[in-house]
C-alpha positions in Angstrom: 180.7 -27.2 -76.5 179.1 -29.1 -73.1 180.5 -27.2 -70.7 179.0 -24.1 -69.6 181.2 -21.2 -68.1 179.1 -18.3 -65.9 180.0 -14.9 -66.5 180.8 -14.7 -63.2 183.6 -17.3 -63.7 187.1 -16.0 -62.3 188.1 -17.7 -66.2 185.6 -14.9 -67.3 186.8 -11.9 -65.2 190.6 -12.6 -65.9 189.9 -11.9 -69.9 191.5 -8.2 -70.3 188.8 -5.9 -71.5 189.7 -2.9 -74.2 187.2 -0.3 -75.3 187.0 -0.9 -79.6 184.7 2.0 -80.1 181.3 0.6 -80.5 178.7 2.3 -78.8 176.2 0.4 -76.3 172.6 0.1 -77.0 169.6 -0.8 -74.6 168.2 -4.2 -75.2 165.5 -3.5 -73.6 164.7 -1.3 -76.6 165.7 -3.6 -79.5 163.3 -6.8 -78.9 166.0 -9.0 -77.3 164.7 -11.5 -74.2 166.5 -10.4 -71.1 166.7 -11.9 -67.6 165.8 -9.4 -65.3 167.6 -11.5 -62.3 170.8 -9.6 -62.8 169.4 -6.2 -62.6 170.9 -3.5 -60.9 169.9 0.1 -60.3 171.3 1.9 -62.8 170.2 -0.2 -66.0 173.8 -1.5 -67.1 172.5 -5.2 -66.9 170.6 -4.2 -70.2 173.7 -2.6 -72.5 175.2 -4.7 -75.4 177.4 -3.6 -77.6 176.3 -2.8 -81.1 178.8 -5.1 -82.7 177.3 -7.7 -81.3 174.0 -7.1 -81.7 174.5 -7.0 -85.3 176.0 -10.4 -85.4 174.1 -13.0 -87.0 172.2 -15.2 -85.0 174.1 -18.7 -84.4 171.9 -22.3 -84.3 172.8 -25.4 -82.9 
């Protein structure tokens, strides 16, 4: 894959979202690097579905 699609891209916004029941984890408490440039007052920028956190890391 050579193309980078940003989260702010309309293609991403057009993907329907459904609640899968995963709890949300605050990544600041789970040793994950976080880019604070998108920080918001509510702290929503720092949450990730637990199922995503548990996926195996991909390399390459």
